[in-house]
N, C-alpha and C positions, 0 to 999 in steps of 0.2 A: 504494500500500500504506500501511496505517496501523498503527503500533505499538500493540498492545493488551496490557494487563496482566491476567492472571487470578490471583486470590488465593484460596487455600484456608486457612481459619483453624482447622481442627478436628483437627490432629495427624495421626499416622500414621507408619509407618516409611518408606514410599515412596509418593509421590503422583504419579499420571500423569493427563494431560489428553487427552481424546478429543473429537472434534467433527466436524461435517460438513466443516469446513475441511481435515481430513486424512483424509477418507474413512472415519472411525470405526474405522480400523485401526491407524494409527501411534500408539504411545503416547509422549507427550511428557513426559519426566521434569521435574517441578517442583522448584525449589530451595528449601531451607529458608532463610527470611529471617534475616539476621544478627541475633543477640540474641534470637531467639525459638525456642521448642521446639515450636511448634504451627503457625506460619504459613508456608505455602509460596507461591511465586510463579513465574510463567513469562511472559515477554514474547515475543509472536510478531507477525509481520507478517500482516495480513489485508487482502484487497481490500475496497473498499466494497461494501456489500450486506448481505443477511441471512445469518446463520449459526446453526446449531443447536448447542446445547451443554448445556442444562439440562432436567431433567425438569419441564416446566411446562405446555406448550401441546400439545394433541392435533392432529396434522396430518391430512391427507386420507387417510393410510394407517393411521391408528389409533395411530401411535407418539406417545409423550409426550415433548416437547422444549421447550426454551426458545429463543426466537429472539432473538439479539442483532443489532442493526442498526448497522453501521459506516458512518458518514456521512462523505462526502468534502466538503471545503470548500476554496475557492480562496484565501481570505484569512485564515482563522483555524485554529488547531489543531482536529483532529477530535474529535467527541464520540461517546459510546457510549450507546445506549439499551438497557436491560436489564430483565428480569423475574427475580425471585428465588424459588426454592423448592428442591426436591430436585434433585440433580445425578447424572450418570452417572459421576462421578469415583470411582475406586477407590483407597483409601488402605490399603495392607496388606490386612487382611481386612475393613475397614470401608467401607461405602458412605457417601459424604458426603451431608450434608443441605443444604448451601448452598455455592454457588460464586459469588464476586464477579468481575466483569470490569470493567475500567475502562481508559480511554485512558491510555497512559503519557505522553501529552503534557500531562497535568495530573491533579491529584487529584480535581477536581470532575467531575460528570457533564455539566455544561454546558461549552461551549468556554471556554478561558482566553484572554482577550484580552490582547494586548500593551498595557501602560499607556502613556499619553502622559506627557510630562515634567510637565505640570500635575497629572495624577493622582498621580504619584509625589511631587510637592511637597506636595500636600494630605495624603497619608498621613504624610509626614515632619513636617508642621506639627502634626498631631493628636498624634503621638507626642511631639513636643517640648513641647506643652502639657501632656500627661499627666506627663512626667518633671519639668517645671518646677514643677508644682503638688504633686508628691509629695515627701515628706521622707525623708531617709536612714534615720531610725529605723523606717520601715516595713519595712526589710529585716531587722530584728531578729526572730528567731523567738520564739514564745511561751515555749518552753523549749529549753534547749540549753547547750552549754559554750563558753566562750571560753578560748583558750590564749595564754600569753605565757611566754617563756623569759628567765631571768636571763642577761644578756650574759656573765657570768663562768662559765657552765656549760661543761663540757668538750665539745669538738666531738663526740666519740663519743656522749656522752649525748644531745646535741641531735638528732643525726640518727637515733638509735634512737627518740627520742620522736616525731619527725616521721613515721617509718615506722609505728610502732605506732598512732599516732592518725590516720594517713592524711592528713597535712597536707603541702601543697606549699609553703606559706609560713606563717610564724609571727612575730608581733611580738616584739621584744626589749625587755626592761626593764632600765634602768640604775639599780640600787639606790642607788649613790652619789649620783646627782643627782636621784633620785626622778622619773624621767620615761621615756617610751618613747624608745628611742634608734635604732631601725631595724627592719628586717625581715630575717629569715633565710629564704632561699629554696633551692630545689633547685639553682638555678644556682650558689650558693655551693659546694655539695658537688661539683658538676661541675668547677669551677675548681680546687678542692683536688686532686681526682683527676688532672686533667690536669697540674697543676704537678708532682706527685710522679711521674707517668708520664714527664714530660719529663726528670726527673733520674734516670730508671731506678731509682726506689725503690719498694718495696712500702709501701702504707699500712698501718701496723701499729696494733694497739690501743694500744700504748704512746704512739705519736705523737699519736693522737687524744685520749688521756686527758691528755696534758701541755698541749696547746694549748686555750685557751678560745675561745669564739665571738668575743668582742671582739677578741682578738689576730688571729684570721683575718680578721675584717671590716676591721681596720686595714690589713692587707696586701692587701685585695681589689683596690684600685685598681691596685696594681703587678701583681698576678697577672693581672687582666683585660687589661692592656696587653701583658703578655708572651705570653699565650695567643692573644688576638684581634687584636693589632696596633692601631695608632693609628686605624684606620677606625671602630672601635666605641668610643663614649664610655664612660667608667667610670660606675658607678652614683653617685647623688647622696649627698652627705654630710648633707643636710638631710632629715629624715623627712617624707615626704608623708603627710598625714592629712586626715580629714574629720570634721565634727561632726554630731550627730543632727539638727540643724535645717537642714543643707545640703540642697539639692534633689537629686533623683536625676539630674537633668540635669547638675549640676555634678560629682557623683561620677563619672558615666560619662565626662565629658570629661576629668576629672583622670586617670582610668585610661588613656584613649586617648592623650592628648597626651604623657604621660610614659612610655608603653609599659611599664606595670606591670600585674601580674595582680590585685593586691589592695591595699587601703588600710585601715589601722586606723580604726575609728569611735570617737572619743574624746570623753568628756564632761569639761569642766573646770568644777568647782563654783565658784560665786560667791565662796566664802570662800577660794579659792585653795588648797584642800587638795589631796590627791593626785588626780591625773588618773585617770579611770576608763576602762578598755577595755570598750566595749559590744559590739563585733562586728568582724569582719573583712569588709569589703564587697568584693564582686567583681561582674563583669559578669553572672555566672550568676544572681545574686539579682535584678538589674535585669531580665534577660530573663524570669524567672519572674513578676515583677510585671507586666510588659507582657502576657504570655500570660494571666494570671489576669484582668486588667482587660478584655481584648478577646475572651476565649474565645467569648462568645456574640454578638458584634457585629462580626465580621470584615468585614462590608460597609462599615464606616467606615474600614477600612484595607485597601483592595484590594491594596496592595503586599505584604501578608503572604500573600495567596492565590496569588501568582505562583510558578511553578516556579523553583527556584534556578538551573536551567540557563539561564533567560532573563535573569538579573540579573548586573550587574557585581560579582561576589561570589566570593571564594575564589581558590585557586590551582589551575590545571587543567593536565592533560597537553595537549601541543600538538595531538595527533591527535583530541581529543574535539570533535566538531562543528566542527572547523576554527576554533575560537575562539582568540583571542590572549590570553595571560596575561602580565602585567607581571612576574611572578615565576617562577622555576624551581621546578618541583615536585620537591623533594628526596626520594629514596627510597634504601633499602638492601635488601640481600638477607639471608636467614636466615644465610648463610655468612659475611657480613661481620663485622668485629670490633667489639667494644664501643668501643674507642678511636676508631674512625671515626664512630660514632654520636655520642659526646660532643663531638667536634670540630665535627661538622655542626650540632649543636644550638646551640653558642656562635657559631661563625663564620658560620653561615647565618642567625643571628638568627631561628630558628624555635623553636616550643615542642614540636614533635613531628615524627616521621619515620615514614611508612608502611614496614612491613617486608614484603617480597614473597618468594614462593617462586621457584624457578628458571623457572617458567612465567609469572611476572609477576602471579600472583594474590595478593590481599591475605592476609597471615597475621595481622598485628596492627599496632598502632601503638606506637612507643616514644616516650615523652614525657619532658620534663625532670623531672617529678615522680616518674617511675618509678625514678630513680637512687637514691631512698631505700630501695628494695627491696634494694639491695646490703648494707644493714644486717642483713638477715635471715640469721641464722646466721653473721654476720661474713664474708659472702662477699668483701667488699672486702679482707680481710686474707689471703685464700686464693688469689686469682687476680690475674694482671696484666691490665691493660686490653687488651693485644695478644695475650692468650691465650684470651679468652672470645668465642665467636661470638654473634651476636644470637639464634640458636636457643637457646643455653644461657642467655642473659640472660633471655629470655622465660619460660623454665622457672622461673627464680628468683622471678618475680613471684607474688604471692599470687593466690588465686582472684578476688578483687574486681578486681584490676588487670587480670588476663587478660580479664575480661568487660567492661572499660571501653570498648573500641573500639565505637563506634556507626557504623552505615553508613546511607546513603540512596542514592537514584538522583537523577539530575539533573532528574527530573520531579516530585520531591516539593516541596511548598510551603515557602515561607520560614517560615510559621507552624509547620509540623511540625518544621523544623530548630531553631527557637527553643525549642520545647517540649523537644526532646532536650537542648539545651544548657542548659536550666534546671537540670539536675542538676549540682550543684557539682563532681562528679568528672569530668564530661564537658565537655571544653574545645574539642573539635573534632569534626567529623563527616566521615567519609571517604566520598567519592562513588564508587560502584562500578557496574559493569554487573551487574545482578542475576542474569544467567545464567552468565557466565564468571567473576565476581568480579574482573575486571580493574580496576585502579585508574584512575579518571578524574579525580579532583580531591580537594581537601580544603578544608573550610570551618571557620574558627575563630570563636569568640565575637567576637574583635576585628574580623574581617571583617564580621560582621553589624552591629555597632554603628557601624563606619565608614560602612557603607551607610545606616543609619537616621539618623545624626546629621551626615552630611557636609553 
């Protein structure tokens, strides 16, 4: 048997699949693809041979069908040959005009071959050459905003600004010394919440208005040790930064080696006047640069055409394909408490946690950056961490955050994953079974770049 993916891209309230493989009688309900309002998919097992499914070819009985041929192979993943035109698929009251079928063992119609170690090295070298010859200033958009906070601003104001501007990290400006002094992140807010929760205190507006960001940052080393223990090193006192002439390779390695999500791109004028903040560089921008450069020449990077399920990439559930994962896939249920999520994010050293329903199906993902949504309507001042369930927390998220969860299957290509991760607000992709929505794994930007630059 061969796993085949059928795709319907033209909307409808309900979409059903019929074919000779089910006697033209059983209606197979197709599932709406995550993040889309029009694309439906269904994966089914088909035996090798010809199958009828689309209105295209006239058979010996006068019926109009399309024949798909499922090819069995001893050494490579199976391929699917197809012809496209009108289909016999019914979507609500609309007859479909086009149905795609593809092997779920790969995105291409040709077989996806396992790469040799040499071919992987060739792809990595070409990527390394691109990033080495590209400068950091290429990440700066033609138009846009850059944000920096005065380190003496009140904590309440800082996190309201981060929430309103949709920022997970923001540079801090030290007015007294006329220099960038650090970065304020969502993790800072998590540590504050956990500290106050540990002392059985409510985080009040008055407390947040009295304390400045610089005061909280000064205590961050102590807070981090109290919450996380000695196993997790405190954040650095020296501001990590990059310059516009630095290579993208150096910027990527700086982010990876120091386990940070973003770095300020600073320009220091020759006359030693005030330093200028040009951009906040992150791996998403570098991923976008790679995708833009190789979009029409993927044959030079066969690694990017590989299904992610074939690569040493991401964190996976143990039962998926019998593959081993060096990390535990941390999850929570909708009924679990916010306090549990915040502790897992810090102690587990992860940036996000998939939230499941009681059947184990994916509901959403809660990320470190989502903690700033607690500033919406001053939620942090009205609830205790051990009183809010994750279902309630997800309701607090704004519409943009609720839609931020992106999913894929383990048969999608690495290039597709990188395109999704090129969106700055998307920092990880959740791997699910497309029919059951059961969680199979999670892939982060850091995972992708560790693979590409290792």
